[in-house]
N, C-alpha and C positions, 0 to 999 in steps of 0.2 A: 633778190631777198637779204643775202647777209648780217643775219640777227644771228647772235645769241640766244638759246632757249631762254633762261632766267627774262631776258627784256620780252621775250613775245610771250612769255606765259604773262609779265604786267600788264601788256597793251590787253590780253582777253579780260585779266581778272577786271579791270579799270570799268567794263563794259558790264553796267548792271544787266544783266540779263537771267534774271526771275522767268523757269518757265511761263509760259509759252514765250517770254521775249526773246530775242535774239538779240537785239542793241549792238547790232553791225557787226559783231563777233565774225560773221559769214563772210561780207563785204572786205573786212579785214583780211581774212585767210584766202578768200580769192584772189584779192589784188598780187598775195608774194605768190599764191600758184601758179597765175598767168603770168609770172615772171621768169618760170619755168618752165614754161611751156604747155600750160594746161588748159583745156577747154572747158568751160564754167557752165553749167544750169541748173539756173533759182529754179527750184519748186514750190510753190504757196499753195498751199491746201488750207483754208479757212484760215486757222488764226496761227497756223507754225510754218516758221523756213525753213527751207532744207538746201541743200549746197550738194550737187554732184557735180565731183569734176575730171577731168579723165584726161590724160596725157599720152598720147598713141593709142591707136585704133586696132591693133591684134590681142589673140590673146597668147599666152594667158596673163588675167587680169589681176594684179595685187591690190586691196583697197586697206586703206584705213577708214573706219567707222569710227564716228563717236558723236558727241552731243556739245553744244553751246549753252545750253540754260544750265541753271543750274537752281537749285532750294533754296528758299527765304533762310533771308542770315539768324533769324529768332531776334533779339533783341539786340540792336547796334552796342549799347551804353556797358553788354556781359563781354565784348570782344577785346581783348588787348590792342588792338590798332580797328580801323574802321574795316569792314569786309570788304568793302569794294574800293580801298587802298590801299592796293599791296606791299607788305613791306617783309623785307628780310628780317630776322629776328636770329641771333644765334643759330646761322646757317642754315633754317628753314622759311623757305619765303609764306608768308602767312595772307591770308583773303579767301573770300569763299567762291570755289572752282578751284581751287590750289591744286588740291589730290581729285577732286570729280569731276568734271576733267579740263578742265584749262592748261595744266600740266602735261597732259599726255597730249594735247594736241599740240602745245609746244613744241615737243618734241618730235611729232609726228614731222613738223612743219620742217623744222634744221637737219632733220635725217633727210628728207626729201631733197631738199637743197645740195646738200653734200653728197647723194647718190647719182643727182643725175648733171652736174657736174664735174664727178669724175667718171660717169658711165651713161654719157649723152645719147649713145645707141644700144642700152640698155633693152633686152628681147620684151616682149608683149608689151603691157600697158600699168602704169599705176593711176587708183583711182581715190578718191576721196567721196565719204557718205553722212553727212553731217546734219544732222536735225537740231530743231529746236524744241524737239516736244518729248525725252527722254524721261525726266522728269517729272512730266504729267501724265497725262493720261493716254499717252502713246498710240493714239489713234489717228495723228493724221502727220507722225514724224516718218520712221527708217520705214514702217510696214507700207506706207503708201509711195513712196521713193521705189521699193523695191517692185510691186506691184507693176509700177513704172516700166521700170529697167525688164521685168520681166515678159510685158504686153511685146516690146519690140525685140524680143529675143537677148539681149546683151546681158549677161554673165560675168560673175564675181567667180574670180577660182580661187582667191585665197583672203582670205580678213581677218586683220589684228583690229578689235575694237579696244581701245584704249583705257577702259574700265580699269578703276584700282586693282588691281586684281591681290599683288604683295600683301606680304602680314608681316615679317619684320622686317626683311634688306629687299630694295627691290630685286626682280625676279625671283624671288624665292617661293612663289606659286604664278601657275599661267592656269587659266580658268578654261580648259578644254569644250566643254558643255556644261547646261546649267538643267534644275528640275523645271517641269512644267508644273503654270501655275492654273487653278481653276477653281472662282469662287461661287457659292449656292446661295441665294438669298431665298429663305425659303418662309412659307407664310401657311401657319395650320390655322384652320376656321372652326369652329366651335359655335355656343351657342353662350351669348352673353344673360348672368342672371345671379339673385337669391345666393349666396351661400347657404342660407336657412334651407333652400329648396334647389338641392345638386340636380332631381330627379324632372324640376323644371329645363334646365340649362346641361348644356359641354363642354367639357373641361379642356381647352386642346393643350395645357400644360399637360392633363395626367395623359390626357388620348398616345402624346408626343414623346412623353419621356421614355418609353420601353422602346420606341425606335429610335430615339435619340444614342440610347444607351450601346443599342446594338451598334448602331452606328461608328461609336467613339470606340469599336470594341473589335471592329474588321478588320485581320491582318490583307492587305490591300497586293501584298508582292512581297518580295524576300528581296529586294535591290539584286546588283550584277555589281562587278568587279568594276564598275565609277561609280554609279551610285548608292547612296542609300537606300533603304524601302522607302514606298509610295508612303506620306504621312497625311491623317488628316485632325485639323484642333477647329474645335467650335471658338468661333471668336468674339460671335455676340448674341445675345438675348436676352430678350425683351416681351412679356406681358403682361396683364393686367393695367385697373386704372391710378391705381395708385392706396384703392381704399380696400380693407379687408376683409369686408363682406360684402364683395364683388366676384361672382364669375367673369375669368375674362371674354373675350368673346373671339378673339385672335393671340396666337403666339408668334416673334419673328423671332425667329433664329437664324443668322449667317455663320461659316463656314468654308474654309479655303483646302483644298489639296494642292500640296506639295508633290508633283509624281515623277517619275523616271521612267527611262524608256522600256520597260518593263508594262507601264500601262500607258493608256491615250484618253482623254479626257469624252471620246466618245463610249468607252467602255466603261469610265466611271461613272459617267454620268446616268448609263443603262443601269447600273448596278443599284447606285439611290435610289433611281425611280421606281426600280424592282422594290427595294426595300420599305418603301413610303407603301407603295400598293398593297405588300405582303401585311401591314400592319390597318390597313382601312382608315389610313387617315385623307380627310376631305385637307386636299392642299395647292398652294402654286409653288410652283419654284423656277428663280429666274437664277441663269447661268453666264458668268462672266468669264470670257476666253482668255486669260491673260498670257497663253504662249505653251505652246506642245514644246518636251524636252529636246534637246541638241544634244550630239556628240559626234565631237571631231576625236576617234580613239587614237588613228595613230596616221600618216601617211607626210606628204612633204612640207604642210607648214606646220606641223609638234616639230618635227627633227630639225626643221631649220628654226626655228623659235629654242627651241632646249640648245641647240649648238650654239646662237648666238650668245644664249648668257650664261654658257658655261666659258666660252671664250672672251667676256667681258667682266662678269663678275669670279670667274675658275669659283663658281660650288652650282652644282646641279639642282634643277626648278622639280617641286614638287607639281602633277596633273591634279588639279582637285576640279571639282563639280558642284563645290558647295556652297552656299549663298543665295540671294536669289534672283529675281529674273535679268536680264541684258535685251539691247537691241540686239542680238546675234542670234534672238528665240526667230525674229524676224529673215534673216539672212542665211543660217544654216540649208530651211527648205529647198531653197533653189538649190542646192547642190557642192555648196561652196564649203570649204575645209574653214572654220572659225574658231579661234582661240581669243581672248582676251590676254592681254599684259598692259600693266600700268602701274603705279607708283604704289606704297604704302597706303591701304586703306583705315588707318585707325582713328584718324581726325576728320572722315567724310561726314557729312550731314550735320555737324557739330559744331556747336560754338569755335572758334578761334585755328576752324580747318586752315592745315598746314602740311607743306610736302619741304621733304630735302634737299633744298637747290643742286647736292651733287645727286642724288639719285633721277634728276630731270636730266644731266649728262650722262648719266649710265643710259636710263632710257632709250635715250638719242642715238647712242652707240647700239643695242641693241636693237634698234629698230632696222638701221643704217646696215646690223650687218645681216639681220633677216632678208632685208632686198639683196643684198648682195647675193646672198644664198642661191636665192630664186627665180631673181632677175639677170645674172649672169652667166653667162656658159664658160 
């Protein structure tokens, strides 16, 4: 391999891998990994390319997980430099995916090469689970790879997801869990009619309003030491024809739960249906399950990552479950210990996304030291 982390990050950013396109990123990574003894397995599901790479056949299995796809750049004329032409400006590498998460992928590759060269007979196995479907609908990516691995009883022991977890400086925050996400699409049925003749119509807005008020005021749980309480937010609501003299026939409402380990998607859906039934609504409700919450409260991986960060930057790290979802939600249910460790997230998904070049070096060291603590006797 023999590449520095900045060069590899630039090579990945140059590939216009807007989700679900991989644009050759995984082929590029695979060639580098094969040079240090990894066996490669490409898994293509529908429009998504995934890479499972593994060095070794024994356990325990230490896995780097991440994604090569990026979100669209937005108006390119608003960038300081073209988003897919990486450039260093005042010590920061600019380009779409620099922080989320091609910088992390580059750090993983360099750390792995260093580790394998220094410890060619390390215990267990090192693996990579890379997808091009993390920024998209996430149905043909990591979740499908995990299904394949589970079907053949191939287990991950420890996993670092390279999502940009840091806030102010590299390594100050590690995500050791994430809340679950559950979306409800509710349609309440009424009968359309003239506002002057309400007895000949049924207004779904009026019928739904008390139920929605009650829904928004429920205390679902009180959270715990690692998670804030479960929250529900109504995100979209639409009813009516646009005319002031027409009672609508339907009301559409969309809401989302972000829930902690004190709840489950099954328990939440049952409570919501019971509420709407109790209010006598005529409704349809479609659920989209975006993932159950997961938590790696303690264990060898958390201890190794925290120690590696402390040795690298000489400051302690905060364990956090804040933020949205990540592909860790598909890996953790298999029994794996999962954390997220990556660069600062201040510019992710924004115009002029960038990452501090020095942080890529620090991240490489953190990844290397973590492997050293877990895979060297």
